[in-house]
C-alpha positions in Angstrom: -58.6 86.2 -53.5 -58.8 82.5 -54.5 -60.9 81.5 -57.3 -64.3 79.1 -57.0 -65.9 77.0 -59.5 -69.1 75.9 -59.1 -70.1 72.4 -59.3 -73.7 71.9 -60.4 -75.8 70.6 -57.9 -79.5 71.1 -59.5 -80.9 69.8 -62.6 -84.2 70.9 -63.6 -86.4 70.7 -66.4 -88.4 73.2 -68.1 -92.2 73.5 -68.0 -92.8 72.1 -71.5 -90.5 69.1 -70.4 -93.0 67.8 -67.9 -94.1 64.4 -69.2 -97.5 64.3 -71.2 -97.8 60.6 -70.9 -98.3 58.2 -68.3 -96.5 55.0 -68.2 -98.2 51.5 -67.7 -95.6 49.0 -67.0 -98.2 46.4 -67.6 -97.7 46.4 -71.1 -94.1 45.1 -70.4 -94.2 42.5 -67.7 -92.6 39.0 -68.4 -95.8 37.8 -67.2 -99.0 39.4 -66.3 -100.4 40.0 -62.8 -102.9 37.6 -61.5 -106.5 38.5 -61.7 -108.6 40.4 -59.0 -110.8 38.2 -57.2 -114.0 39.2 -55.1 -114.5 38.3 -51.9 -116.3 35.0 -52.8 -112.9 34.3 -54.8 -114.8 34.8 -57.9 -113.4 36.8 -60.8 -113.8 40.7 -60.1 -114.7 42.3 -63.3 -114.8 45.7 -64.2 -118.6 45.9 -63.6 -117.6 44.8 -60.0 -114.8 47.4 -59.5 -117.4 50.2 -60.8 -119.0 50.4 -57.4 -116.3 52.4 -56.2 -114.3 53.8 -59.1 -115.3 55.6 -62.2 -114.7 54.3 -65.7 -111.7 56.0 -66.6 -109.7 54.5 -63.7 -110.9 51.3 -64.2 -109.7 50.8 -67.6 -106.1 52.5 -66.3 -106.4 49.7 -63.9 -106.9 46.9 -66.2 -105.2 48.0 -69.4 -102.1 46.7 -71.0 -101.7 49.9 -73.2 -98.3 50.9 -72.6 -98.9 54.9 -72.4 -102.0 56.7 -71.3 -102.3 60.9 -72.3 -102.4 62.6 -69.2 -105.9 65.3 -69.8 -105.2 68.8 -70.1 -107.0 69.9 -67.0 -104.8 67.6 -64.8 -102.0 68.8 -67.0 -102.8 72.1 -65.7 -103.0 71.8 -62.1 -99.8 69.1 -62.0 -98.1 72.4 -63.6 -98.5 74.6 -60.3 -95.5 72.4 -58.8 -94.2 70.3 -62.0 -91.7 69.2 -63.0 -89.9 68.5 -59.6 -86.3 68.8 -58.8 -83.3 66.6 -58.9 -80.6 67.5 -57.1 -76.6 66.1 -56.7 -76.4 65.9 -52.7 -73.0 66.7 -52.6 -72.9 68.2 -49.2 -74.2 64.9 -47.9 -71.6 63.1 -50.1 -68.8 65.2 -48.1 -70.7 64.4 -44.9 -70.5 60.9 -45.6 -66.7 61.0 -46.3 -67.3 59.2 -50.0 -64.6 59.3 -52.6 -65.0 61.5 -55.6 -66.3 58.6 -58.0 -69.7 57.8 -55.4 -72.3 60.1 -56.5 -76.1 60.6 -54.7 -78.9 62.4 -56.5 -82.1 62.8 -55.2 -85.7 63.0 -56.8 -87.4 65.5 -54.4 -91.5 65.3 -54.4 -92.1 67.5 -51.6 -92.9 71.0 -53.1 -96.2 70.9 -53.5 -98.9 72.2 -50.4 -99.6 68.7 -49.3 -95.8 67.8 -48.9 -95.3 64.6 -51.1 -95.6 62.9 -54.2 -99.3 61.8 -53.4 -100.6 64.8 -55.2 -99.7 63.0 -58.6 -102.4 60.9 -58.1 -104.5 62.9 -56.1 -105.5 65.0 -58.8 -105.9 62.9 -61.5 -108.2 60.8 -59.4 -110.3 63.8 -58.3 -110.6 64.8 -62.0 -111.8 61.7 -63.4 -114.5 61.5 -60.5 -115.8 64.7 -60.9 -116.1 64.4 -65.0 -118.1 61.0 -63.9 -120.6 62.9 -62.0 -119.1 61.8 -58.5 -119.6 64.6 -56.0 -117.8 63.4 -52.9 -114.7 61.0 -52.5 -114.0 58.5 -49.3 -110.4 57.6 -48.5 -108.1 56.3 -45.8 -104.9 58.1 -44.6 -102.0 56.4 -42.9 -99.4 59.2 -41.9 -101.5 62.3 -43.2 -99.8 62.7 -46.6 -102.7 61.0 -48.7 -105.4 62.6 -47.0 -103.6 65.8 -47.2 -103.2 65.7 -51.0 -106.6 64.4 -51.7 -107.9 67.0 -49.8 -106.0 69.6 -51.5 -106.8 68.4 -54.9 -110.6 68.1 -53.9 -110.4 71.8 -53.3 -108.9 72.5 -56.0 -111.1 70.5 -58.3 -114.6 70.9 -56.6 -115.2 67.5 -54.8 -116.2 66.9 -51.3 -113.4 64.6 -49.2 -114.1 62.3 -46.2 -111.1 61.0 -44.4 -110.5 58.1 -42.4 -107.1 58.3 -40.5 -105.5 55.9 -39.1 -105.8 55.9 -35.1 -102.1 56.2 -34.2 -101.1 58.6 -37.0 -104.0 60.4 -36.0 -102.7 61.3 -32.1 -99.2 61.3 -33.6 -99.7 64.3 -36.3 -102.4 66.5 -35.6 -101.2 69.2 -38.0 -102.3 66.5 -40.7 -105.4 66.6 -39.8 -105.6 70.5 -39.6 -104.1 70.6 -43.0 -106.9 68.3 -44.4 -109.6 70.3 -42.5 -108.2 73.7 -43.7 -108.7 72.4 -47.4 -112.2 71.5 -46.5 -111.8 67.7 -45.8 -113.8 66.0 -43.0 -111.1 63.6 -40.9 -112.2 60.7 -38.6 -109.8 58.9 -36.2 -110.0 55.5 -37.5 -111.5 53.1 -35.9 -115.1 55.0 -35.6 -118.5 54.4 -34.5 -119.8 55.2 -38.0 -119.3 51.9 -40.0 -119.7 48.4 -39.4 -115.8 47.8 -39.9 -115.0 50.6 -37.6 -117.9 49.5 -34.7 -116.8 45.6 -35.2 -113.0 46.8 -34.4 -113.5 48.9 -31.3 -115.8 46.3 -29.8 -112.8 43.7 -30.3 -110.7 46.1 -29.2 -111.5 49.4 -27.5 -107.5 50.3 -27.4 -106.6 49.4 -31.0 -104.0 51.6 -32.7 -105.9 51.3 -36.2 -104.5 50.0 -39.1 -104.6 51.3 -42.7 -106.4 47.8 -43.8 -109.1 48.9 -41.1 -109.5 53.0 -42.1 -109.7 51.2 -45.9 -112.6 49.1 -44.9 -113.9 52.0 -43.6 -113.8 54.4 -46.6 -115.0 51.5 -49.0 -117.8 50.9 -46.7 -119.1 54.7 -47.1 -117.9 54.8 -51.0 -120.4 51.3 -51.3 -123.4 53.0 -49.7 -123.8 56.3 -51.5 -124.1 56.2 -55.7 -122.5 59.8 -55.6 -119.5 58.9 -53.5 -116.7 56.9 -54.4 -113.5 55.5 -53.0 -110.3 57.0 -53.6 -107.0 54.9 -52.8 -103.3 56.5 -52.4 -101.3 53.6 -53.1 -101.2 49.8 -54.3 -103.5 49.8 -57.3 -102.2 49.9 -61.0 -104.0 53.1 -61.8 -102.4 55.2 -58.9 -98.6 53.5 -59.8 -99.5 54.6 -63.1 -100.0 58.3 -62.3 -97.2 58.4 -60.5 -94.3 57.2 -63.6 -93.9 61.0 -64.3 -91.6 61.1 -61.3 -89.2 58.4 -63.0 -89.6 60.1 -66.7 -88.8 63.3 -65.0 -85.9 61.7 -63.4 -84.5 60.0 -66.7 -84.0 63.5 -68.4 -82.5 65.1 -65.5 -80.0 62.5 -65.1 -79.2 62.8 -68.6 -78.6 66.5 -68.1 -76.5 65.8 -64.8 -74.6 63.2 -67.5 -74.6 60.1 -65.5 -76.8 57.0 -65.1 -77.7 55.7 -61.9 -76.2 51.9 -60.8 -79.3 51.6 -58.3 -82.4 53.6 -57.8 -83.9 53.1 -54.5 -87.5 54.2 -53.1 -89.2 53.5 -50.0 -92.2 51.1 -50.2 -95.6 51.1 -47.9 -98.1 50.0 -50.8 -96.0 51.1 -53.7 -97.0 53.9 -55.7 -93.8 56.3 -54.8 -91.5 53.2 -55.5 -93.2 52.6 -58.6 -93.2 56.1 -59.7 -89.4 56.5 -59.9 -88.8 53.0 -60.8 -91.3 51.5 -63.1 -89.6 53.8 -66.1 -86.5 52.8 -65.2 -87.6 49.2 -65.7 -89.1 49.8 -69.2 -85.2 51.6 -69.8 -83.5 48.6 -68.3 -85.9 46.4 -71.2 -84.7 48.9 -73.8 -81.1 48.1 -73.0 -80.4 51.9 -72.1 -79.6 51.0 -68.2 -78.3 48.4 -66.3 -79.6 50.1 -63.0 -81.0 47.7 -59.9 -84.2 48.5 -58.3 -84.4 48.7 -54.5 -87.2 49.0 -52.6 -87.1 50.0 -48.9 -89.4 49.0 -45.9 -89.5 48.6 -42.1 -88.6 45.8 -40.6 -91.7 46.1 -38.3 -94.0 46.1 -41.5 -91.6 44.0 -43.6 -94.2 42.6 -45.9 -91.9 42.4 -49.2 -89.3 40.7 -47.1 -90.9 38.7 -44.7 -94.6 38.1 -46.2 -96.4 35.6 -48.2 -96.8 36.0 -52.1 -100.9 35.1 -52.4 -104.1 36.1 -52.9 -105.3 38.5 -50.0 -107.6 41.1 -49.1 -106.8 45.0 -49.3 -108.7 45.7 -46.2 -109.6 44.4 -42.8 -113.0 43.8 -43.2 -112.7 41.7 -46.6 -114.8 44.3 -48.7 -111.9 45.2 -51.5 -110.8 42.5 -54.3 -108.4 40.1 -53.5 -105.1 40.7 -54.7 -101.7 38.2 -55.5 -99.5 40.2 -53.6 -96.6 40.0 -50.9 -98.8 40.4 -47.2 -98.2 39.9 -43.8 -102.1 39.1 -44.0 -105.3 41.7 -43.9 -105.7 41.4 -40.1 -102.0 42.3 -39.4 -102.0 45.5 -37.3 -98.4 46.8 -37.1 -96.6 48.9 -34.4 -96.9 52.3 -34.0 -93.9 53.3 -35.9 -93.6 56.9 -37.0 -93.2 56.1 -40.6 -97.4 56.0 -40.7 -97.3 55.8 -44.4 -95.5 52.5 -44.7 -97.5 50.5 -42.1 -99.4 48.7 -44.6 -100.0 44.8 -44.9 -99.4 44.1 -48.3 -97.8 45.6 -51.6 -98.6 46.8 -54.9 -99.7 43.9 -57.2 -97.2 45.3 -59.8 -94.6 45.4 -57.5 -95.0 42.2 -55.9 -94.9 40.4 -59.3 -91.7 41.9 -60.3 -90.1 41.5 -56.8 -91.5 37.5 -57.0 -89.8 37.7 -60.4 -86.4 38.9 -59.5 -86.4 42.1 -61.3 -86.9 44.1 -58.1 -84.5 44.0 -54.9 -85.9 44.8 -51.3 -84.8 45.2 -48.0 -85.8 46.4 -44.6 -84.6 48.8 -41.9 -84.9 49.6 -38.4 -86.8 53.1 -37.2 -83.8 54.3 -35.1 -81.6 54.0 -38.3 -83.9 55.6 -40.5 -84.1 58.8 -38.2 -80.3 58.6 -37.6 -79.9 58.8 -41.6 -82.5 61.5 -42.0 -80.7 63.7 -39.6 -77.6 63.1 -41.3 -79.2 64.1 -44.7 -81.0 67.3 -42.9 -77.8 68.4 -41.4 -76.2 68.2 -44.5 -78.5 69.4 -47.2 -80.8 71.5 -45.1 -84.0 69.5 -46.2 -86.0 67.7 -43.5 -87.0 64.5 -44.9 -90.3 62.6 -44.0 -89.9 59.7 -41.9 -91.0 57.3 -44.9 -88.8 58.9 -47.6 -85.9 58.3 -44.8 -85.8 54.7 -45.6 -84.4 55.1 -48.6 -81.9 57.5 -47.5 -80.6 54.8 -45.0 -80.6 52.6 -47.9 -78.5 54.9 -50.0 -76.3 55.4 -47.1 -75.5 51.4 -47.3 -75.3 51.7 -50.8 -72.7 54.3 -50.6 -70.7 52.9 -48.0 -70.5 49.7 -49.7 -69.3 51.0 -52.6 -66.8 53.1 -50.9 -65.5 50.3 -49.0 -64.9 48.2 -51.9 -63.1 50.6 -54.2 -66.2 50.8 -56.7 -67.6 53.7 -58.6 -71.2 54.0 -57.9 -74.2 56.4 -58.8 -77.3 56.3 -56.5 -80.7 57.6 -57.2 -83.1 57.6 -54.5 -86.8 59.0 -54.3 -87.3 61.9 -51.6 -90.8 61.4 -51.7 -91.8 64.0 -48.9 -91.0 66.5 -46.5 -90.8 66.1 -42.7 -92.3 69.4 -41.6 -95.4 68.0 -40.1 -93.3 65.1 -38.3 -91.6 66.9 -36.0 -93.1 65.1 -32.8 -91.3 61.6 -34.5 -88.2 63.7 -34.4 -88.2 64.8 -31.2 -89.1 61.4 -29.7 -86.0 60.3 -31.8 -83.8 63.3 -30.7 -85.0 62.4 -26.7 -84.3 58.3 -27.4 -88.0 57.5 -27.0 -88.5 55.6 -30.1 -88.2 51.9 -30.5 -87.4 49.4 -33.1 -89.6 46.4 -33.7 -88.7 43.4 -35.7 -91.7 41.4 -37.4 -89.0 38.4 -37.9 -88.3 38.0 -34.1 -91.9 39.8 -32.9 -89.2 41.5 -30.4 -88.7 45.1 -29.8 -84.9 45.8 -30.6 -82.6 48.1 -28.6 
């Protein structure tokens, strides 16, 4: 009988190897990000942020301290699903016909009940609000991953959750709503008649698909109206990106176990927390001279804020209730097409990521929806793991990187973030398989294909 030598594909960490600190990239920026401004253009100081955030999160938002200790109760909950796995995609490499010197790895974040990386920040946000005397959190969600994660964290830590879900995603993804309700959350289709922001939009456009910016306005309005309610955001803000850096810290240790250093680190970008979580620790590693890895952010061509937006001050929401941030933006009133990667349908990006893109420390690219789903199915059929549409933007970019290296005859090690699974996105896959999806191009304003 022929002998078989197993080639290792999984690189797991022991429980005691999970990071116990978060990395704050603000400590290592060449230039600090611009300060937040209030709606009237005045400086938005910590006191202004205190209307909707607890003090510990405000400190993390504005600090340039490099490391923050993760509280013990937060570590206890994170330990229910972390450390997360890192795999080499050997079957995918084979399916793509890659040469032996082109390797693809992925860091998988879909192993908790909510199915995405969002739990990494939902848990600490729920914890810090709880110990600050807050009894309820109001939030928005696009595709539903963030709402699912915060609902789960709220149930675990004993805090009420109210979710405003972007209308088009509410319609496309009913099982996400059911998931949130199963964990005790109240879920509304945004825009609603419950808020001034929602009523104003419905009067203007009764058939609106909704947007993340509008859903944020509704959640912020609810939070600002009650002293026992705070707002929780699943992406964009500095403290959210901070919490996600456990992803990249784990990945660095796991790539060392694999005996490789990535040449390029790739992740999808909507607001930026998933990308920040994987890429920011590699940014620090690069500053320390330990890697030369490129950092590549991938976004949809239908909502390409990094590749076609303006780097300027803008509001994070439709109704101008949030502070103004210096970021790449398509405009706070931008309503994107109803693409199925609902988590990437945001008009702007993290100020931290925007700053690093502006300074050419991070590269950005945009891809079409149908190419994303083609890449997702190619990956799924090889690796037996169905990715979320958002995560699949990174897969499409990884394929392009791998094929470019193969054609050039160059060795390349590629690491991408698989930020969540697509088990609750089957309707999107059905539409793709049946030829019902269209591509939208923001640059031309046209439907493509």
